[in-house]
C-alpha positions as CSV (number, residue, x, y, z in Angstrom):
1,M,-15.6,14.6,-25.1
2,T,-13.2,15.7,-22.5
3,S,-10.6,18.2,-23.7
4,P,-6.9,17.4,-23.5
5,V,-5.2,18.5,-20.3
6,T,-1.6,19.8,-20.3
7,H,0.5,18.3,-17.5
8,P,2.4,20.8,-15.4
9,T,6.2,20.6,-15.5
10,E,8.1,19.8,-12.3
11,A,9.1,23.4,-11.9
12,E,5.4,24.6,-12.1
13,Q,4.0,22.1,-9.6
14,G,4.9,24.0,-6.4
15,P,5.6,22.4,-3.0
16,G,2.3,20.6,-2.7
17,D,0.2,20.0,0.4
18,T,2.5,17.6,2.1
19,N,6.2,17.9,2.5
20,I,8.1,15.1,0.8
21,V,10.1,14.3,3.9
22,K,7.0,13.8,5.9
23,V,5.5,11.5,3.2
24,V,8.7,9.5,2.9
25,F,8.9,9.1,6.7
26,A,5.3,7.9,6.8
27,S,6.0,5.4,4.0
28,L,9.2,4.3,5.8
29,I,7.7,3.8,9.2
30,G,4.5,2.0,8.0
31,T,6.5,-0.3,5.7
32,A,8.9,-1.1,8.5
33,V,6.0,-2.1,10.8
34,E,4.4,-4.3,8.1
35,W,7.7,-6.0,7.2
36,Y,8.6,-6.4,10.9
37,D,5.5,-8.5,11.1
38,F,6.2,-10.4,7.9
39,F,9.9,-11.2,8.5
40,L,9.2,-12.1,12.1
41,Y,7.2,-15.0,10.8
42,G,10.0,-16.1,8.6
43,S,12.5,-16.0,11.4
44,A,10.2,-17.8,13.8
45,A,9.5,-20.5,11.1
46,A,13.3,-21.1,11.0
47,L,13.7,-21.2,14.8
48,V,10.6,-22.5,16.5
49,F,7.5,-23.1,14.4
50,G,8.6,-26.5,13.2
51,T,8.8,-28.0,16.7
52,L,5.8,-26.1,18.1
53,F,3.3,-26.6,15.3
54,F,4.7,-29.8,13.5
55,P,6.3,-31.7,16.4
56,D,6.0,-35.2,15.0
57,S,8.3,-34.6,12.0
58,E,12.0,-35.0,11.6
59,P,13.7,-31.6,12.3
60,A,14.4,-30.7,8.7
61,M,10.9,-31.8,7.6
62,A,9.3,-29.9,10.5
63,T,11.2,-26.8,9.3
64,L,10.1,-27.5,5.8
65,L,6.4,-27.7,6.9
66,A,6.8,-24.5,8.8
67,F,8.2,-22.9,5.6
68,G,5.2,-24.3,3.8
69,T,2.9,-22.0,5.8
70,Y,5.4,-19.3,5.3
71,A,5.3,-19.8,1.5
72,L,1.5,-19.7,1.4
73,G,1.7,-16.1,2.8
74,F,3.4,-15.3,-0.5
75,V,0.5,-16.9,-2.5
76,A,-1.9,-14.4,-0.9
77,R,0.3,-11.4,-1.8
78,P,-0.8,-11.1,-5.5
79,L,-4.4,-11.2,-4.4
80,G,-3.7,-8.4,-2.0
81,G,-1.9,-6.5,-4.7
82,I,-4.8,-6.9,-7.0
83,V,-7.5,-5.9,-4.5
84,F,-5.5,-3.0,-2.9
85,G,-4.3,-2.0,-6.3
86,H,-7.8,-1.8,-7.7
87,F,-9.0,0.5,-4.9
88,G,-5.7,2.3,-4.7
89,D,-6.1,3.3,-8.4
90,R,-9.8,4.1,-8.0
91,V,-10.1,5.8,-4.6
92,G,-6.5,6.7,-3.6
93,R,-3.3,5.4,-2.2
94,K,-3.6,6.7,1.3
95,K,-6.7,4.8,2.3
96,M,-5.3,1.5,1.2
97,L,-2.1,2.0,3.1
98,V,-4.0,2.5,6.4
99,T,-6.2,-0.6,5.7
100,S,-3.2,-2.8,4.9
101,L,-1.4,-1.8,8.1
102,L,-4.4,-2.6,10.2
103,L,-4.9,-6.0,8.7
104,M,-1.2,-6.9,9.1
105,G,-1.2,-5.8,12.8
106,L,-4.2,-7.8,13.7
107,A,-2.9,-11.0,12.0
108,T,0.5,-10.7,13.7
109,F,-0.9,-10.0,17.1
110,A,-3.1,-13.0,16.8
111,I,-0.1,-15.2,16.0
112,G,1.3,-14.2,19.4
113,L,-1.8,-15.6,21.1
114,L,-2.1,-18.9,19.1
115,P,-2.2,-22.2,21.0
116,T,0.4,-24.8,19.8
117,Y,0.0,-28.3,18.5
118,A,0.5,-29.7,22.0
119,S,-2.6,-27.7,23.1
120,I,-5.2,-28.2,20.3
121,G,-3.6,-30.6,17.8
122,I,-4.2,-30.0,14.1
123,G,-6.1,-26.8,14.8
124,A,-2.9,-25.0,15.7
125,P,-1.2,-25.2,12.3
126,I,-4.5,-24.4,10.6
127,L,-4.9,-21.2,12.6
128,L,-1.3,-20.4,12.0
129,L,-1.9,-20.7,8.2
130,V,-5.0,-18.4,8.4
131,C,-3.0,-15.7,10.1
132,R,-0.2,-16.1,7.6
133,L,-2.6,-15.8,4.7
134,V,-4.0,-12.5,6.2
135,Q,-0.4,-11.3,6.6
136,G,0.3,-12.1,2.9
137,F,-2.9,-10.4,1.7
138,A,-2.0,-7.2,3.7
139,V,1.6,-7.0,2.7
140,G,0.6,-7.6,-1.0
141,G,-1.2,-4.2,-0.9
142,E,1.4,-2.4,1.2
143,W,4.4,-2.2,-1.1
144,G,2.7,-0.6,-4.1
145,G,1.0,2.1,-2.0
146,A,4.1,3.0,0.1
147,V,6.3,3.2,-3.0
148,L,3.9,5.3,-5.0
149,M,3.2,7.8,-2.2
150,A,7.0,8.5,-2.1
151,A,7.5,8.4,-5.9
152,E,4.4,10.5,-6.8
153,H,5.2,13.2,-4.2
154,G,8.9,13.6,-5.2
155,E,10.5,15.4,-8.1
156,D,11.5,13.4,-11.2
157,S,15.2,14.1,-10.8
158,R,15.4,12.5,-7.3
159,R,12.7,9.9,-7.5
160,G,15.2,7.0,-7.1
161,F,16.3,8.5,-3.8
162,W,12.9,9.3,-2.4
163,S,11.2,6.1,-3.5
164,S,14.1,4.0,-2.1
165,W,13.1,4.9,1.4
166,P,10.1,2.5,1.6
167,Q,12.5,-0.1,0.4
168,A,14.8,0.8,3.3
169,G,11.7,0.4,5.5
170,V,11.8,-3.3,4.6
171,A,15.4,-3.5,5.9
172,L,14.3,-1.5,9.0
173,G,11.5,-4.0,9.6
174,N,13.9,-6.9,9.4
175,L,16.2,-5.0,11.8
176,F,13.4,-4.7,14.3
177,A,12.4,-8.3,14.0
178,T,15.9,-9.7,14.1
179,G,16.8,-7.3,17.0
180,V,14.0,-8.5,19.2
181,L,14.7,-12.1,18.5
182,W,18.4,-11.6,19.1
183,I,17.7,-9.9,22.5
184,L,15.4,-12.7,23.5
185,A,17.9,-15.3,22.5
186,A,20.6,-13.6,24.6
187,V,18.5,-13.3,27.8
188,Q,16.4,-16.5,27.6
189,S,17.3,-20.1,27.6
190,D,16.2,-22.1,24.6
191,D,13.5,-23.8,26.7
192,A,12.0,-20.5,27.8
193,F,12.1,-19.1,24.3
194,N,10.4,-22.1,22.8
195,A,7.8,-22.2,25.6
196,W,6.7,-18.5,25.6
197,G,9.4,-16.1,24.6
198,W,8.7,-16.4,20.9
199,R,5.3,-14.8,21.5
200,I,6.7,-11.5,22.7
201,P,7.8,-10.1,19.3
202,F,4.4,-10.8,17.8
203,L,2.5,-9.1,20.6
204,L,4.9,-6.1,20.5
205,S,3.7,-5.5,16.9
206,A,0.5,-3.8,18.3
207,V,2.6,-0.9,19.6
208,L,4.4,-0.5,16.3
209,V,1.1,-0.6,14.3
210,I,-0.4,2.2,16.4
211,I,2.7,4.4,15.7
212,G,2.5,3.6,12.0
213,L,-1.2,4.4,11.8
214,W,-0.7,7.7,13.5
215,V,2.0,8.7,11.0
216,R,0.1,7.5,7.9
217,L,-3.1,9.2,8.8
218,S,-1.3,12.6,8.9
219,I,-0.2,12.7,5.3
220,E,-2.1,13.9,2.2
221,E,-3.0,11.9,-0.9
222,S,-0.6,11.7,-3.9
223,P,-0.7,14.9,-6.0
224,V,-0.1,12.9,-9.2
225,F,-3.1,10.6,-8.4
226,K,-5.4,13.6,-7.6
227,E,-4.3,15.4,-10.8
228,N,-5.1,12.2,-12.8
229,Q,-8.5,11.9,-11.2
230,T,-9.4,15.5,-12.4
231,E,-8.5,14.5,-15.9
232,L,-10.6,11.3,-16.1
233,S,-14.2,11.5,-17.2
234,T,-16.9,9.7,-15.1
235,S,-16.9,6.7,-17.5
236,E,-13.1,6.5,-17.5
237,K,-13.0,6.4,-13.7
238,Q,-15.1,3.2,-13.8
239,H,-12.3,1.3,-15.5
240,V,-11.0,-2.0,-14.0
241,P,-7.3,-1.4,-13.4
242,L,-6.4,-5.1,-13.6
243,F,-8.0,-5.5,-17.0
244,E,-6.3,-2.4,-18.3
245,V,-2.9,-3.7,-17.0
246,I,-3.4,-7.0,-18.8
247,K,-4.4,-5.3,-22.1
248,K,-2.0,-2.4,-22.2
249,Y,1.0,-3.3,-20.0
250,P,1.6,-7.1,-20.3
251,R,5.3,-6.6,-21.3
252,E,5.9,-4.4,-18.3
253,V,4.4,-7.0,-15.9
254,L,6.6,-9.7,-17.3
255,V,9.7,-7.5,-17.1
256,A,8.9,-6.6,-13.5
257,M,8.4,-10.3,-12.6
258,G,11.7,-11.3,-14.2
259,M,13.6,-8.5,-12.5
260,R,12.2,-9.8,-9.1
261,M,13.7,-13.3,-9.4
262,A,17.3,-12.7,-8.4
263,E,16.4,-9.9,-6.0
264,N,13.7,-11.8,-4.1
265,I,15.4,-15.2,-4.0
266,S,18.8,-13.8,-2.9
267,Y,17.2,-11.8,0.0
268,Y,15.7,-14.9,1.5
269,L,18.9,-16.9,0.8
270,F,21.0,-14.4,2.7
271,T,18.5,-14.0,5.6
272,V,16.0,-16.8,6.3
273,I,17.9,-19.7,4.8
274,S,21.1,-18.7,6.5
275,I,19.4,-19.2,9.9
276,T,18.2,-22.7,9.0
277,F,21.6,-23.6,7.4
278,L,23.6,-22.8,10.4
279,T,21.3,-24.1,13.1
280,T,20.0,-27.2,11.4
281,Y,22.8,-28.3,9.0
282,V,26.2,-27.3,10.4
283,G,25.6,-26.3,14.0
284,T,23.1,-26.5,16.9
285,T,20.3,-24.3,18.1
286,G,22.8,-22.6,20.3
287,D,24.3,-21.0,17.2
288,K,21.2,-19.0,16.5
289,G,22.6,-16.1,18.5
290,I,25.6,-15.9,16.1
291,I,23.5,-15.7,12.9
292,L,20.9,-13.4,14.5
293,K,23.7,-11.0,15.4
294,A,25.1,-11.1,11.9
295,L,21.6,-10.5,10.4
296,L,21.1,-7.6,12.9
297,I,24.3,-5.9,11.7
298,G,23.5,-6.8,8.1
299,A,20.1,-5.1,8.4
300,V,21.7,-1.9,9.6
301,V,24.1,-1.9,6.7
302,H,21.2,-2.7,4.3
303,F,19.1,0.1,5.7
304,V,21.9,2.7,5.3
305,T,23.0,1.4,1.8
306,I,19.5,1.4,0.2
307,P,18.9,5.2,0.0
308,L,22.5,5.8,-1.0
309,I,22.1,3.5,-4.0
310,G,18.8,5.0,-4.7
311,A,20.4,8.4,-5.0
312,L,23.1,6.9,-7.2
313,S,20.4,5.5,-9.5
314,D,19.3,9.0,-10.2
315,K,22.8,9.8,-11.5
316,V,23.8,6.6,-13.4
317,G,20.4,5.1,-14.1
318,R,18.5,2.1,-12.8
319,R,19.7,-0.6,-15.2
320,P,23.5,-0.5,-14.6
321,L,23.0,-1.0,-10.8
322,Y,20.4,-3.7,-11.3
323,I,22.8,-5.6,-13.6
324,A,25.6,-5.3,-11.2
325,G,23.4,-6.6,-8.4
326,A,22.2,-9.6,-10.3
327,I,25.7,-10.7,-11.3
328,G,26.9,-10.0,-7.8
329,V,24.4,-12.2,-5.9
330,A,25.0,-15.1,-8.3
331,A,28.7,-15.0,-7.7
332,W,28.4,-14.5,-4.0
333,S,26.1,-17.5,-3.6
334,W,29.0,-19.8,-4.5
335,I,31.0,-18.4,-1.5
336,F,28.1,-17.7,1.0
337,F,27.5,-21.1,2.4
338,D,31.2,-21.9,3.0
339,L,31.5,-18.7,5.0
340,I,28.4,-19.7,7.1
341,A,29.6,-23.2,7.6
342,S,32.9,-22.0,9.1
343,K,30.9,-21.0,12.2
344,S,33.3,-18.0,12.5
345,E,31.5,-14.9,13.6
346,S,33.6,-12.6,11.4
347,K,33.1,-14.8,8.3
348,I,29.3,-15.2,8.9
349,L,29.1,-11.4,9.3
350,L,31.0,-10.9,6.0
351,A,28.7,-13.4,4.2
352,V,25.5,-11.7,5.3
353,V,26.7,-8.0,4.9
354,V,28.2,-8.5,1.4
355,G,25.1,-10.5,0.3
356,L,22.7,-7.7,1.5
357,V,24.7,-4.9,-0.1
358,L,24.7,-6.8,-3.4
359,H,20.9,-7.3,-3.0
360,A,20.5,-3.5,-2.4
361,L,21.9,-2.8,-5.8
362,M,18.7,-4.3,-7.2
363,Y,16.2,-3.6,-4.5
364,S,17.0,0.1,-4.1
365,P,16.3,1.3,-7.7
366,Q,13.5,-1.2,-8.0
367,A,10.8,1.0,-6.4
368,A,11.4,3.9,-8.9
369,F,11.9,1.5,-11.8
370,F,8.6,-0.3,-11.3
371,S,6.7,2.9,-10.7
372,E,8.0,4.3,-13.9
373,L,6.8,1.3,-16.0
374,F,3.1,2.0,-15.5
375,G,0.7,4.8,-16.2
376,T,-1.0,6.7,-13.3
377,S,-4.5,5.3,-13.5
378,V,-3.2,1.7,-13.2
379,R,0.2,2.2,-11.5
380,Y,-0.8,0.8,-8.1
381,T,-2.2,-2.3,-9.7
382,G,0.5,-2.8,-12.3
383,A,3.5,-2.3,-10.0
384,S,1.8,-4.5,-7.3
385,V,0.9,-7.3,-9.6
386,G,4.4,-7.5,-11.2
387,Y,6.1,-7.3,-7.8
388,Q,3.8,-9.7,-5.9
389,L,3.1,-12.3,-8.5
390,A,6.8,-12.9,-8.9
391,S,7.1,-13.4,-5.2
392,I,5.2,-16.7,-5.5
393,F,7.8,-18.1,-7.8
394,A,10.8,-16.4,-6.1
395,G,10.6,-15.7,-2.3
396,A,7.8,-18.1,-1.5
397,L,9.5,-21.1,-2.9
398,A,13.1,-20.1,-2.1
399,P,13.2,-21.5,1.4
400,I,11.5,-24.7,0.3
401,I,13.6,-25.2,-2.8
402,A,16.8,-24.4,-0.9
403,I,16.1,-26.9,1.9
404,E,15.2,-29.6,-0.7
405,L,18.4,-28.9,-2.6
406,L,20.5,-28.9,0.6
407,G,19.1,-32.4,1.4
408,P,18.3,-34.1,4.8
409,A,20.1,-32.6,7.8
410,T,20.9,-36.0,9.1
411,N,23.4,-36.7,6.3
412,G,26.0,-34.4,7.9
413,A,26.7,-32.6,4.6
414,A,24.6,-30.2,2.6
415,N,24.6,-29.8,-1.2
416,V,25.4,-26.1,-1.2
417,D,26.5,-26.1,-4.9
418,S,23.0,-27.0,-6.0
419,V,21.7,-23.9,-4.2
420,A,24.3,-21.7,-5.8
421,I,23.2,-23.1,-9.2
422,Y,19.6,-22.3,-8.3
423,M,20.6,-18.7,-7.5
424,T,22.6,-18.4,-10.7
425,I,19.7,-19.4,-12.8
426,A,17.5,-16.8,-11.1
427,S,20.1,-14.2,-11.8
428,V,20.2,-15.1,-15.5
429,I,16.4,-14.6,-15.7
430,T,16.7,-11.2,-14.1
431,L,19.5,-10.2,-16.5
432,V,17.3,-11.1,-19.4
433,A,14.4,-9.1,-18.0
434,V,16.7,-6.0,-17.4
435,F,17.8,-6.3,-21.0
436,F,14.2,-5.9,-22.2
437,A,13.6,-3.0,-19.8
438,K,14.1,0.6,-21.0
439,E,16.0,3.0,-18.8
440,T,13.4,5.1,-17.0
441,A,15.5,7.3,-14.7
442,R,14.5,11.0,-14.6
443,T,11.4,10.4,-16.8
444,S,8.0,11.9,-15.7
445,L,5.4,9.9,-13.9
446,R,2.7,12.0,-15.6
447,H,1.9,9.5,-18.3
448,D,-1.1,7.2,-18.8
449,R,-1.6,4.8,-21.7
450,V,-5.2,4.1,-20.6
451,L,-6.1,7.8,-20.8
452,D,-4.2,8.5,-24.0
453,E,-5.8,5.6,-25.9
454,A,-9.3,6.5,-24.6
455,R,-8.9,10.0,-26.2
456,K,-7.6,9.1,-29.6
């Protein structure tokens, strides 16, 4: 029988092997690279993939088919979360972060080399789908590891701030992706961009991946994870994290999934769907520069806002901010499309920036919130499964459902109210989930239901 181990207090832990700033920087850069790759696909699906890989379809249907391959990337994310979570809880967070980054980089670079439908026919969308599935699998393992490395290195009183930086990495990745596309749209004709220019951002990912790998390989493993490993007996180390999550944390998984609905759907509404709405429903392809510029500025504001809100969540708690964000995105969705439809640069910018700030009220405290829900020996798996499983029903379906609700682009009018209702329903689900979630700010991460029950 293994004797009980007393956990050290925050004051007794010392500085650790790795400076928290270095760890957070590694999480930020690596996450930015992975989400650059992931968001690049979404933007390309809205702009060019429909015509290049599904050329025989009506414009809105071609875009819908492109978003179908986009959505399947989300289907692979829970599998990635389970596989990477399993090994992340068994052998460590760091190794999984390096592996996920390599997989994402290879898949994204391959997309930049793919032949189109005009070259090889049906093989083109099939290859595109394979690459997208690898992207989804990789990013499914990325989020949990990046967040936990920051959360488990930082002190309890500032966990919301430190763990929000990987979330900011998502905004930074979107900033990179949108920035490259905006520059190309500004310097290239539509014909040149459709012919070959769209490949450049995908091929550039190789450089970013090398930088991300170099940074991630330089950091140490999570001290909370290493401490937990010393406490587990040999038999306890052989546990299957997924089974333990299902048995001991089902409520927490459902709460995390519900909390994701408004956050995840609103993000793709304010970013990906906004591109399609302006260029396909109320404007022309020449308008893509306007929306890309607004998204570029919005990504900058999003990046700056996320850590500020993370720090605020350490003071006022996670739940109040999450509630404000869920109510805010529901209300804003009733205004958003009218601002985009105005085709006014200032109104489009206002629509995107306000939407992303409201999204940040949920997304920023989410990293710490989800980390705090699960015990150390299953934390990677639990947080990843709750986060990624919800993405199938939220972000994966959001573009498809939104386009279906908007109706055919040939009608000359889009049913924007139905999309606002869709967003409002998602927000209600999130508010219910937050109601059932306990406030976790400033609590210790040194808890483990699996370990406690095994030693009763």
